[in-house]
PyMOL commands that place a pseudoatom at each C-alpha (Angstrom):
pseudoatom trace, name=CA, resn=MET, resi=1, chain=A, elem=C, hetatm=0, pos=[-18.954, -10.284, -28.604]
pseudoatom trace, name=CA, resn=GLY, resi=2, chain=A, elem=C, hetatm=0, pos=[-21.208, -9.450, -25.647]
pseudoatom trace, name=CA, resn=VAL, resi=3, chain=A, elem=C, hetatm=0, pos=[-20.485, -7.760, -22.373]
pseudoatom trace, name=CA, resn=LEU, resi=4, chain=A, elem=C, hetatm=0, pos=[-21.076, -9.032, -18.886]
pseudoatom trace, name=CA, resn=PRO, resi=5, chain=A, elem=C, hetatm=0, pos=[-24.679, -8.398, -17.814]
pseudoatom trace, name=CA, resn=GLU, resi=6, chain=A, elem=C, hetatm=0, pos=[-23.375, -6.569, -14.738]
pseudoatom trace, name=CA, resn=GLN, resi=7, chain=A, elem=C, hetatm=0, pos=[-19.864, -5.196, -14.375]
pseudoatom trace, name=CA, resn=ARG, resi=8, chain=A, elem=C, hetatm=0, pos=[-18.388, -6.333, -11.079]
pseudoatom trace, name=CA, resn=VAL, resi=9, chain=A, elem=C, hetatm=0, pos=[-15.581, -8.240, -9.490]
pseudoatom trace, name=CA, resn=SER, resi=10, chain=A, elem=C, hetatm=0, pos=[-16.932, -10.705, -6.963]
pseudoatom trace, name=CA, resn=VAL, resi=11, chain=A, elem=C, hetatm=0, pos=[-13.888, -12.678, -5.826]
pseudoatom trace, name=CA, resn=ILE, resi=12, chain=A, elem=C, hetatm=0, pos=[-10.128, -12.142, -5.966]
pseudoatom trace, name=CA, resn=THR, resi=13, chain=A, elem=C, hetatm=0, pos=[-8.322, -15.401, -5.265]
pseudoatom trace, name=CA, resn=VAL, resi=14, chain=A, elem=C, hetatm=0, pos=[-4.662, -15.158, -4.318]
pseudoatom trace, name=CA, resn=GLY, resi=15, chain=A, elem=C, hetatm=0, pos=[-2.527, -18.265, -4.820]
pseudoatom trace, name=CA, resn=VAL, resi=16, chain=A, elem=C, hetatm=0, pos=[-0.391, -18.796, -1.708]
pseudoatom trace, name=CA, resn=ARG, resi=17, chain=A, elem=C, hetatm=0, pos=[2.443, -21.096, -0.651]
pseudoatom trace, name=CA, resn=ASP, resi=18, chain=A, elem=C, hetatm=0, pos=[1.783, -21.154, 3.110]
pseudoatom trace, name=CA, resn=LEU, resi=19, chain=A, elem=C, hetatm=0, pos=[-1.998, -21.164, 3.571]
pseudoatom trace, name=CA, resn=ALA, resi=20, chain=A, elem=C, hetatm=0, pos=[-1.939, -21.382, 7.387]
pseudoatom trace, name=CA, resn=GLY, resi=21, chain=A, elem=C, hetatm=0, pos=[0.597, -18.554, 7.695]
pseudoatom trace, name=CA, resn=MET, resi=22, chain=A, elem=C, hetatm=0, pos=[-1.292, -16.361, 5.271]
pseudoatom trace, name=CA, resn=ILE, resi=23, chain=A, elem=C, hetatm=0, pos=[-4.585, -16.978, 7.105]
pseudoatom trace, name=CA, resn=ARG, resi=24, chain=A, elem=C, hetatm=0, pos=[-2.899, -15.926, 10.360]
pseudoatom trace, name=CA, resn=PHE, resi=25, chain=A, elem=C, hetatm=0, pos=[-1.667, -12.705, 8.735]
pseudoatom trace, name=CA, resn=TYR, resi=26, chain=A, elem=C, hetatm=0, pos=[-5.018, -11.851, 7.155]
pseudoatom trace, name=CA, resn=THR, resi=27, chain=A, elem=C, hetatm=0, pos=[-6.959, -12.586, 10.356]
pseudoatom trace, name=CA, resn=GLU, resi=28, chain=A, elem=C, hetatm=0, pos=[-4.575, -11.466, 13.120]
pseudoatom trace, name=CA, resn=VAL, resi=29, chain=A, elem=C, hetatm=0, pos=[-2.880, -8.505, 11.422]
pseudoatom trace, name=CA, resn=LEU, resi=30, chain=A, elem=C, hetatm=0, pos=[-5.461, -7.266, 8.894]
pseudoatom trace, name=CA, resn=GLY, resi=31, chain=A, elem=C, hetatm=0, pos=[-8.507, -8.260, 10.974]
pseudoatom trace, name=CA, resn=PHE, resi=32, chain=A, elem=C, hetatm=0, pos=[-10.430, -10.280, 8.390]
pseudoatom trace, name=CA, resn=GLU, resi=33, chain=A, elem=C, hetatm=0, pos=[-12.703, -13.131, 9.521]
pseudoatom trace, name=CA, resn=ASP, resi=34, chain=A, elem=C, hetatm=0, pos=[-12.005, -16.468, 7.783]
pseudoatom trace, name=CA, resn=ARG, resi=35, chain=A, elem=C, hetatm=0, pos=[-15.213, -17.846, 6.268]
pseudoatom trace, name=CA, resn=GLY, resi=36, chain=A, elem=C, hetatm=0, pos=[-13.566, -20.618, 4.241]
pseudoatom trace, name=CA, resn=VAL, resi=37, chain=A, elem=C, hetatm=0, pos=[-13.181, -24.364, 4.537]
pseudoatom trace, name=CA, resn=LYS, resi=38, chain=A, elem=C, hetatm=0, pos=[-10.686, -24.809, 7.377]
pseudoatom trace, name=CA, resn=GLY, resi=39, chain=A, elem=C, hetatm=0, pos=[-7.331, -26.048, 6.112]
pseudoatom trace, name=CA, resn=GLU, resi=40, chain=A, elem=C, hetatm=0, pos=[-8.382, -25.955, 2.460]
pseudoatom trace, name=CA, resn=VAL, resi=41, chain=A, elem=C, hetatm=0, pos=[-9.258, -22.406, 1.398]
pseudoatom trace, name=CA, resn=ALA, resi=42, chain=A, elem=C, hetatm=0, pos=[-9.859, -19.077, 3.145]
pseudoatom trace, name=CA, resn=PHE, resi=43, chain=A, elem=C, hetatm=0, pos=[-12.567, -16.618, 2.157]
pseudoatom trace, name=CA, resn=PHE, resi=44, chain=A, elem=C, hetatm=0, pos=[-12.858, -13.139, 3.627]
pseudoatom trace, name=CA, resn=ASN, resi=45, chain=A, elem=C, hetatm=0, pos=[-15.749, -10.716, 3.260]
pseudoatom trace, name=CA, resn=ALA, resi=46, chain=A, elem=C, hetatm=0, pos=[-14.317, -7.457, 2.003]
pseudoatom trace, name=CA, resn=GLY, resi=47, chain=A, elem=C, hetatm=0, pos=[-17.119, -4.917, 1.606]
pseudoatom trace, name=CA, resn=GLY, resi=48, chain=A, elem=C, hetatm=0, pos=[-19.112, -6.601, -1.138]
pseudoatom trace, name=CA, resn=LEU, resi=49, chain=A, elem=C, hetatm=0, pos=[-16.084, -8.408, -2.549]
pseudoatom trace, name=CA, resn=VAL, resi=50, chain=A, elem=C, hetatm=0, pos=[-14.582, -11.697, -1.427]
pseudoatom trace, name=CA, resn=ILE, resi=51, chain=A, elem=C, hetatm=0, pos=[-10.853, -12.283, -1.081]
pseudoatom trace, name=CA, resn=GLY, resi=52, chain=A, elem=C, hetatm=0, pos=[-9.828, -15.918, -1.312]
pseudoatom trace, name=CA, resn=LEU, resi=53, chain=A, elem=C, hetatm=0, pos=[-6.543, -17.539, -0.316]
pseudoatom trace, name=CA, resn=TRP, resi=54, chain=A, elem=C, hetatm=0, pos=[-5.871, -20.942, -1.859]
pseudoatom trace, name=CA, resn=ASP, resi=55, chain=A, elem=C, hetatm=0, pos=[-2.842, -23.141, -2.399]
pseudoatom trace, name=CA, resn=GLU, resi=56, chain=A, elem=C, hetatm=0, pos=[-1.105, -21.730, -5.474]
pseudoatom trace, name=CA, resn=THR, resi=57, chain=A, elem=C, hetatm=0, pos=[-0.500, -25.170, -7.022]
pseudoatom trace, name=CA, resn=LYS, resi=58, chain=A, elem=C, hetatm=0, pos=[-4.207, -26.000, -6.761]
pseudoatom trace, name=CA, resn=LEU, resi=59, chain=A, elem=C, hetatm=0, pos=[-5.190, -22.572, -8.087]
pseudoatom trace, name=CA, resn=ALA, resi=60, chain=A, elem=C, hetatm=0, pos=[-2.833, -22.883, -11.063]
pseudoatom trace, name=CA, resn=ALA, resi=61, chain=A, elem=C, hetatm=0, pos=[-4.166, -26.363, -11.845]
pseudoatom trace, name=CA, resn=ASP, resi=62, chain=A, elem=C, hetatm=0, pos=[-7.758, -25.165, -11.503]
pseudoatom trace, name=CA, resn=ALA, resi=63, chain=A, elem=C, hetatm=0, pos=[-7.033, -22.243, -13.873]
pseudoatom trace, name=CA, resn=GLY, resi=64, chain=A, elem=C, hetatm=0, pos=[-5.147, -24.485, -16.318]
pseudoatom trace, name=CA, resn=VAL, resi=65, chain=A, elem=C, hetatm=0, pos=[-1.934, -22.435, -16.130]
pseudoatom trace, name=CA, resn=ALA, resi=66, chain=A, elem=C, hetatm=0, pos=[1.681, -23.199, -15.270]
pseudoatom trace, name=CA, resn=ASP, resi=67, chain=A, elem=C, hetatm=0, pos=[2.644, -22.932, -11.605]
pseudoatom trace, name=CA, resn=ASP, resi=68, chain=A, elem=C, hetatm=0, pos=[5.782, -20.833, -12.162]
pseudoatom trace, name=CA, resn=ARG, resi=69, chain=A, elem=C, hetatm=0, pos=[6.064, -17.536, -10.322]
pseudoatom trace, name=CA, resn=LYS, resi=70, chain=A, elem=C, hetatm=0, pos=[8.407, -15.197, -12.101]
pseudoatom trace, name=CA, resn=GLY, resi=71, chain=A, elem=C, hetatm=0, pos=[9.790, -12.293, -10.079]
pseudoatom trace, name=CA, resn=ALA, resi=72, chain=A, elem=C, hetatm=0, pos=[8.540, -10.718, -6.876]
pseudoatom trace, name=CA, resn=PHE, resi=73, chain=A, elem=C, hetatm=0, pos=[5.892, -8.464, -8.432]
pseudoatom trace, name=CA, resn=LYS, resi=74, chain=A, elem=C, hetatm=0, pos=[2.946, -10.465, -9.661]
pseudoatom trace, name=CA, resn=GLY, resi=75, chain=A, elem=C, hetatm=0, pos=[1.357, -7.730, -11.747]
pseudoatom trace, name=CA, resn=PHE, resi=76, chain=A, elem=C, hetatm=0, pos=[-1.455, -6.786, -9.367]
pseudoatom trace, name=CA, resn=ALA, resi=77, chain=A, elem=C, hetatm=0, pos=[-2.067, -5.026, -6.083]
pseudoatom trace, name=CA, resn=LEU, resi=78, chain=A, elem=C, hetatm=0, pos=[-4.973, -5.421, -3.707]
pseudoatom trace, name=CA, resn=ALA, resi=79, chain=A, elem=C, hetatm=0, pos=[-6.140, -2.178, -2.131]
pseudoatom trace, name=CA, resn=PHE, resi=80, chain=A, elem=C, hetatm=0, pos=[-8.028, -0.923, 0.891]
pseudoatom trace, name=CA, resn=ASN, resi=81, chain=A, elem=C, hetatm=0, pos=[-9.525, 2.559, 0.734]
pseudoatom trace, name=CA, resn=ALA, resi=82, chain=A, elem=C, hetatm=0, pos=[-9.516, 4.214, 4.148]
pseudoatom trace, name=CA, resn=ARG, resi=83, chain=A, elem=C, hetatm=0, pos=[-11.883, 6.946, 5.280]
pseudoatom trace, name=CA, resn=SER, resi=84, chain=A, elem=C, hetatm=0, pos=[-9.063, 9.328, 6.292]
pseudoatom trace, name=CA, resn=THR, resi=85, chain=A, elem=C, hetatm=0, pos=[-5.323, 9.866, 6.259]
pseudoatom trace, name=CA, resn=ASP, resi=86, chain=A, elem=C, hetatm=0, pos=[-5.332, 9.176, 10.014]
pseudoatom trace, name=CA, resn=GLU, resi=87, chain=A, elem=C, hetatm=0, pos=[-6.853, 5.756, 9.336]
pseudoatom trace, name=CA, resn=VAL, resi=88, chain=A, elem=C, hetatm=0, pos=[-4.093, 5.029, 6.790]
pseudoatom trace, name=CA, resn=ASP, resi=89, chain=A, elem=C, hetatm=0, pos=[-1.483, 5.938, 9.417]
pseudoatom trace, name=CA, resn=GLU, resi=90, chain=A, elem=C, hetatm=0, pos=[-3.183, 3.777, 12.070]
pseudoatom trace, name=CA, resn=ILE, resi=91, chain=A, elem=C, hetatm=0, pos=[-3.186, 0.786, 9.712]
pseudoatom trace, name=CA, resn=PHE, resi=92, chain=A, elem=C, hetatm=0, pos=[0.508, 1.231, 8.921]
pseudoatom trace, name=CA, resn=GLN, resi=93, chain=A, elem=C, hetatm=0, pos=[1.352, 1.532, 12.617]
pseudoatom trace, name=CA, resn=ARG, resi=94, chain=A, elem=C, hetatm=0, pos=[-0.382, -1.810, 13.177]
pseudoatom trace, name=CA, resn=LEU, resi=95, chain=A, elem=C, hetatm=0, pos=[1.454, -3.329, 10.220]
pseudoatom trace, name=CA, resn=GLU, resi=96, chain=A, elem=C, hetatm=0, pos=[4.806, -2.080, 11.548]
pseudoatom trace, name=CA, resn=ARG, resi=97, chain=A, elem=C, hetatm=0, pos=[4.098, -3.561, 15.004]
pseudoatom trace, name=CA, resn=ALA, resi=98, chain=A, elem=C, hetatm=0, pos=[3.292, -6.876, 13.325]
pseudoatom trace, name=CA, resn=GLY, resi=99, chain=A, elem=C, hetatm=0, pos=[6.573, -6.815, 11.385]
pseudoatom trace, name=CA, resn=ALA, resi=100, chain=A, elem=C, hetatm=0, pos=[4.920, -6.538, 7.970]
pseudoatom trace, name=CA, resn=GLN, resi=101, chain=A, elem=C, hetatm=0, pos=[7.126, -5.670, 4.995]
pseudoatom trace, name=CA, resn=ILE, resi=102, chain=A, elem=C, hetatm=0, pos=[6.349, -2.044, 4.125]
pseudoatom trace, name=CA, resn=SER, resi=103, chain=A, elem=C, hetatm=0, pos=[7.514, -1.276, 0.623]
pseudoatom trace, name=CA, resn=LYS, resi=104, chain=A, elem=C, hetatm=0, pos=[6.372, 2.360, 0.537]
pseudoatom trace, name=CA, resn=PRO, resi=105, chain=A, elem=C, hetatm=0, pos=[5.326, 4.231, 3.695]
pseudoatom trace, name=CA, resn=PRO, resi=106, chain=A, elem=C, hetatm=0, pos=[2.200, 6.418, 3.595]
pseudoatom trace, name=CA, resn=HIS, resi=107, chain=A, elem=C, hetatm=0, pos=[2.743, 9.692, 1.768]
pseudoatom trace, name=CA, resn=LYS, resi=108, chain=A, elem=C, hetatm=0, pos=[0.876, 12.426, -0.069]
pseudoatom trace, name=CA, resn=THR, resi=109, chain=A, elem=C, hetatm=0, pos=[0.368, 11.314, -3.654]
pseudoatom trace, name=CA, resn=TYR, resi=110, chain=A, elem=C, hetatm=0, pos=[0.671, 13.187, -6.928]
pseudoatom trace, name=CA, resn=TRP, resi=111, chain=A, elem=C, hetatm=0, pos=[-3.070, 12.638, -7.544]
pseudoatom trace, name=CA, resn=GLY, resi=112, chain=A, elem=C, hetatm=0, pos=[-4.167, 14.370, -4.319]
pseudoatom trace, name=CA, resn=GLY, resi=113, chain=A, elem=C, hetatm=0, pos=[-4.592, 11.394, -2.022]
pseudoatom trace, name=CA, resn=TYR, resi=114, chain=A, elem=C, hetatm=0, pos=[-2.568, 9.667, 0.665]
pseudoatom trace, name=CA, resn=SER, resi=115, chain=A, elem=C, hetatm=0, pos=[-1.218, 6.177, 0.137]
pseudoatom trace, name=CA, resn=GLY, resi=116, chain=A, elem=C, hetatm=0, pos=[1.299, 3.529, 1.153]
pseudoatom trace, name=CA, resn=TYR, resi=117, chain=A, elem=C, hetatm=0, pos=[2.140, -0.059, 0.189]
pseudoatom trace, name=CA, resn=PHE, resi=118, chain=A, elem=C, hetatm=0, pos=[2.969, -3.201, 2.105]
pseudoatom trace, name=CA, resn=ALA, resi=119, chain=A, elem=C, hetatm=0, pos=[3.355, -6.853, 1.209]
pseudoatom trace, name=CA, resn=ASP, resi=120, chain=A, elem=C, hetatm=0, pos=[1.654, -9.782, 2.860]
pseudoatom trace, name=CA, resn=PRO, resi=121, chain=A, elem=C, hetatm=0, pos=[3.948, -12.623, 3.991]
pseudoatom trace, name=CA, resn=GLU, resi=122, chain=A, elem=C, hetatm=0, pos=[4.136, -14.050, 0.451]
pseudoatom trace, name=CA, resn=GLY, resi=123, chain=A, elem=C, hetatm=0, pos=[4.915, -10.770, -1.261]
pseudoatom trace, name=CA, resn=ASN, resi=124, chain=A, elem=C, hetatm=0, pos=[1.441, -9.878, -2.586]
pseudoatom trace, name=CA, resn=ALA, resi=125, chain=A, elem=C, hetatm=0, pos=[1.239, -6.091, -2.870]
pseudoatom trace, name=CA, resn=TRP, resi=126, chain=A, elem=C, hetatm=0, pos=[-1.380, -4.205, -0.858]
pseudoatom trace, name=CA, resn=GLU, resi=127, chain=A, elem=C, hetatm=0, pos=[-2.092, -0.498, -1.054]
pseudoatom trace, name=CA, resn=VAL, resi=128, chain=A, elem=C, hetatm=0, pos=[-3.795, 1.378, 1.768]
pseudoatom trace, name=CA, resn=ALA, resi=129, chain=A, elem=C, hetatm=0, pos=[-5.061, 4.708, 0.489]
pseudoatom trace, name=CA, resn=HIS, resi=130, chain=A, elem=C, hetatm=0, pos=[-7.268, 7.629, 1.332]
pseudoatom trace, name=CA, resn=ASN, resi=131, chain=A, elem=C, hetatm=0, pos=[-8.781, 9.000, -1.855]
pseudoatom trace, name=CA, resn=PRO, resi=132, chain=A, elem=C, hetatm=0, pos=[-10.710, 12.174, -1.026]
pseudoatom trace, name=CA, resn=PHE, resi=133, chain=A, elem=C, hetatm=0, pos=[-12.424, 12.000, -4.425]
pseudoatom trace, name=CA, resn=TRP, resi=134, chain=A, elem=C, hetatm=0, pos=[-14.035, 8.562, -3.923]
pseudoatom trace, name=CA, resn=PRO, resi=135, chain=A, elem=C, hetatm=0, pos=[-16.880, 8.517, -1.408]
pseudoatom trace, name=CA, resn=ILE, resi=136, chain=A, elem=C, hetatm=0, pos=[-17.200, 5.538, 0.947]
pseudoatom trace, name=CA, resn=ASP, resi=137, chain=A, elem=C, hetatm=0, pos=[-20.710, 4.699, 2.180]
pseudoatom trace, name=CA, resn=GLU, resi=138, chain=A, elem=C, hetatm=0, pos=[-21.596, 3.464, 5.668]
pseudoatom trace, name=CA, resn=ALA, resi=139, chain=A, elem=C, hetatm=0, pos=[-21.177, -0.165, 4.548]
pseudoatom trace, name=CA, resn=GLY, resi=140, chain=A, elem=C, hetatm=0, pos=[-17.644, 0.568, 3.326]
pseudoatom trace, name=CA, resn=ARG, resi=141, chain=A, elem=C, hetatm=0, pos=[-18.449, 0.440, -0.382]
pseudoatom trace, name=CA, resn=VAL, resi=142, chain=A, elem=C, hetatm=0, pos=[-16.432, 2.793, -2.563]
pseudoatom trace, name=CA, resn=SER, resi=143, chain=A, elem=C, hetatm=0, pos=[-18.144, 4.632, -5.395]
pseudoatom trace, name=CA, resn=ILE, resi=144, chain=A, elem=C, hetatm=0, pos=[-16.205, 6.295, -8.148]
pseudoatom trace, name=CA, resn=PRO, resi=145, chain=A, elem=C, hetatm=0, pos=[-17.781, 9.473, -9.531]
pseudoatom trace, name=CA, resn=LEU, resi=146, chain=A, elem=C, hetatm=0, pos=[-17.648, 10.136, -13.244]
pseudoatom trace, name=CA, resn=ALA, resi=147, chain=A, elem=C, hetatm=0, pos=[-14.404, 11.788, -14.283]
pseudoatom trace, name=CA, resn=LYS, resi=148, chain=A, elem=C, hetatm=0, pos=[-14.640, 15.405, -15.316]
pseudoatom trace, name=CA, resn=GLU, resi=149, chain=A, elem=C, hetatm=0, pos=[-13.788, 16.089, -18.915]
pseudoatom trace, name=CA, resn=GLN, resi=150, chain=A, elem=C, hetatm=0, pos=[-10.652, 18.139, -19.462]
for i in range(1, 150): cmd.bond("trace and resi %d" % i, "trace and resi %d" % (i + 1))
show_as sticks, trace
zoom trace
């Protein structure tokens, strides 16, 4: 069994029920620019990664899986790494003003960072975190240093 020639995630596609409403949230509240096919699929540049929003029935059919959400938590969280704790707080203030569902307000974490969670209008979990151990370059790309051996 071989490995991928380059290890990367290029696109995360989120299956959604209300495409127009989700596009409004991602553009108006989170500030992404929609680069997709209007009315069909949304694509957002996200620092070297693409986030896609697509009708969940079409996504399930395309993936060859059953279209049957079970429970509120879908087993994944999208995340945005901020450059500072102040930036995390600013983002959450904007989310609160927009009426977003905040599931866990920003707080100091056990691992030495600062993090909070919110849900987009269809319940997809998002984390906004400042991780002082992961550098962010000028283009917004996160790099993870090698872990120190214990």
